[in-house]
C-alpha positions in Angstrom: 44.2 67.1 242.5 43.0 68.1 239.1 44.9 70.4 236.8 42.4 73.2 237.5 42.7 72.5 241.2 46.4 72.8 241.0 46.2 76.1 239.2 43.7 77.5 241.7 45.9 76.3 244.6 48.8 78.1 243.1 46.7 81.2 242.6 45.7 81.1 246.2 49.3 80.5 247.4 50.4 83.6 245.5 47.5 85.6 246.9 48.4 84.5 250.5 52.1 85.4 249.9 51.1 88.9 248.6 48.7 89.5 251.4 51.4 88.6 253.9 53.7 91.0 252.2 51.1 93.7 252.6 50.9 93.0 256.4 47.8 90.8 256.4 48.4 87.8 258.7 44.9 86.8 259.7 43.4 85.9 256.4 39.8 84.9 256.1 40.2 81.7 254.0 36.6 81.4 253.0 36.6 84.9 251.6 39.9 84.4 249.8 38.7 81.1 248.4 35.6 82.9 247.0 37.9 85.4 245.1 40.1 82.6 243.8 37.2 80.4 242.7 35.6 83.4 240.9 38.5 83.2 238.5 38.0 79.5 237.7 37.0 80.1 234.1 39.9 82.5 233.6 42.7 80.7 235.4 44.5 80.0 232.2 44.5 83.6 231.2 47.4 85.1 233.1 46.3 88.7 232.5 42.9 87.9 234.0 44.4 86.7 237.2 46.5 89.9 237.7 45.7 93.5 238.3 47.7 96.4 236.8 47.8 99.0 239.5 49.0 101.7 237.1 46.4 101.3 234.4 43.4 103.6 235.0 41.1 101.5 232.7 42.0 98.4 234.7 41.2 100.1 238.0 37.9 101.3 236.6 37.1 97.7 235.6 37.8 96.6 239.2 35.5 99.4 240.4 32.6 98.5 238.1 32.9 94.7 238.1 34.0 94.0 241.6 33.4 96.9 243.9 30.0 98.0 242.4 28.6 94.6 241.2 30.0 92.2 243.8 30.4 94.4 246.9 27.4 96.7 246.1 29.4 100.0 246.7 28.0 102.6 244.3 29.9 105.6 245.7 32.5 106.0 243.0 34.8 108.3 245.0 34.8 105.9 248.0 35.4 102.9 245.7 38.3 104.6 243.8 39.8 105.8 247.1 39.9 102.1 248.3 41.2 100.8 245.0 44.0 103.5 244.8 44.9 102.8 248.4 45.3 99.1 247.6 47.3 99.9 244.4 49.6 102.0 246.5 49.9 99.4 249.2 50.8 96.7 246.6 53.0 99.0 244.6 56.1 97.0 245.5 54.6 93.9 244.0 55.2 93.7 240.2 52.5 91.1 239.4 49.5 91.8 241.6 47.3 88.8 242.3 43.7 89.6 241.5 42.4 87.6 244.5 44.8 89.5 246.9 43.9 92.8 245.3 40.1 92.1 245.7 40.7 90.9 249.3 42.5 94.1 250.2 39.9 96.3 248.5 37.1 94.6 250.4 39.1 95.2 253.7 39.5 98.9 252.8 35.8 99.2 252.3 34.8 97.4 255.6 
């Protein structure tokens, strides 16, 4: 496996571990792979692969760039409610994996 492949596999393993910690046992691998692969160009930037659940500007970025652009949810209140719910659910995890965070936000909005 290439160096990039190794990094993406590690990112996915971390996401799976965190999803399991949050009570998700039946993970849609294709969906999670999409979120992991979307970080291909940023995998070397540790900050880009993590979400700060306490930073309002970070959560707003998740809303604009993921929930609105990728998921097509334009209702800001609904989007922020889902994001805040996930931030709360993952509050015991110090370094929140962006793919796991996105996966949980998408689940909240389904």
